[in-house]
Structures are given as structure tokens and as C-alpha cells.
C-alpha positions as MATLAB code, in Angstrom:
seq = 'MWTIIFVFLMIAIFGRILAWGIKAAWGLTKIVLVVVFFPLILIVFALSGLIFVALPILLIVGIVVLAKIVSGTLLH';
ca = [
       2.570  -29.580  -30.505;
       5.782  -27.694  -29.737;
       3.896  -24.442  -29.986;
       1.377  -25.560  -27.366;
       4.165  -26.624  -24.994;
       5.996  -23.340  -25.606;
       2.870  -21.260  -24.964;
       2.049  -23.237  -21.806;
       5.562  -22.774  -20.412;
       5.583  -19.073  -21.311;
       2.310  -18.564  -19.463;
       3.555  -20.585  -16.483;
       6.869  -18.757  -16.173;
       5.791  -15.229  -17.009;
       2.511  -15.646  -15.142;
       4.496  -16.229  -11.972;
       6.736  -13.265  -12.732;
       3.660  -11.129  -13.398;
       2.064  -12.232  -10.112;
       5.273  -11.433   -8.224;
       5.471   -8.047   -9.943;
       1.899   -7.221   -8.963;
       2.601   -8.202   -5.343;
       5.741   -6.053   -5.305;
       3.974   -3.128   -6.924;
       1.090   -3.381   -4.471;
       3.531   -3.262   -1.549;
       5.305   -0.284   -3.085;
       1.976    1.422   -3.747;
       0.939    1.022   -0.114;
       4.243    2.494    1.058;
       3.961    5.476   -1.291;
       0.366    6.116   -0.255;
       1.178    6.011    3.448;
       4.451    7.936    3.331;
       3.687   10.520    0.634;
       0.015   10.988   -0.105;
      -1.556   10.577    3.340;
       0.518   13.360    4.963;
       0.068   15.495    1.845;
      -3.714   15.097    2.016;
      -3.711   16.042    5.700;
      -1.575   19.128    4.995;
      -3.913   20.195    2.186;
      -6.917   19.709    4.480;
      -5.291   21.821    7.191;
      -4.222   24.606    4.819;
      -7.614   24.788    3.129;
      -9.457   25.230    6.407;
     -10.611   21.649    6.827;
      -8.698   21.106   10.053;
     -11.890   19.710   11.587;
     -11.614   16.861    9.048;
      -7.834   16.430    9.205;
      -7.550   16.265   12.989;
      -9.966   13.340   13.564;
      -8.348   11.392   10.716;
      -4.922   12.023   12.216;
      -6.107   10.996   15.683;
      -7.740    7.779   14.444;
      -4.667    6.761   12.449;
      -2.418    7.640   15.384;
      -4.452    5.494   17.774;
      -4.434    2.561   15.345;
      -0.670    2.806   14.844;
      -0.085    3.111   18.586;
      -2.255    0.040   19.209;
      -0.323   -1.921   16.585;
       3.005   -0.889   18.102;
       1.874   -1.887   21.594;
       0.547   -5.245   20.387;
       3.741   -5.852   18.411;
       2.090   -6.483   15.049;
       3.368   -3.354   13.302;
       7.045   -4.245   13.343;
       6.753   -7.890   12.249;
];
């Protein structure tokens, strides 16, 4: 009986910690992707002669970010 209660409480407590850790890691992953890998991918595209791919991607992302800044949803 005590074992069942112990296991249930362990799952409840560490399940919440695991869920919080996944949320935090997902937020950190998004930041790393946007700040590090996206510019790196665009630089690689430009240096390898795929500027015709990099420029439209950069323009689309720039327009989306500008629209979010104007609407006020980016900074909240």
C-alpha cells in the first residue's frame, strides 16, 4: 500500500517537474533556433549561391516580424 502511494506521489511530483522542464526546453530551443540557426542557414544559403532562396525567406520573415511589431503582439 505504501509503495503504491509512494509511486503515485513520485509520478505526480516529478511528472509536473518533467512537464515544466519540457516547456522550458521548448522555449529555449525556439530561441536557439531563431537566434543561431536561422541566420546561419541564411548565411550558408547566400555563400553557396542560393541567394535566390535566402532573400525571399528573409523578406517573408522580416514582413512577419514587422507586422507583429506594429500590431504589438511580438513584445508581449
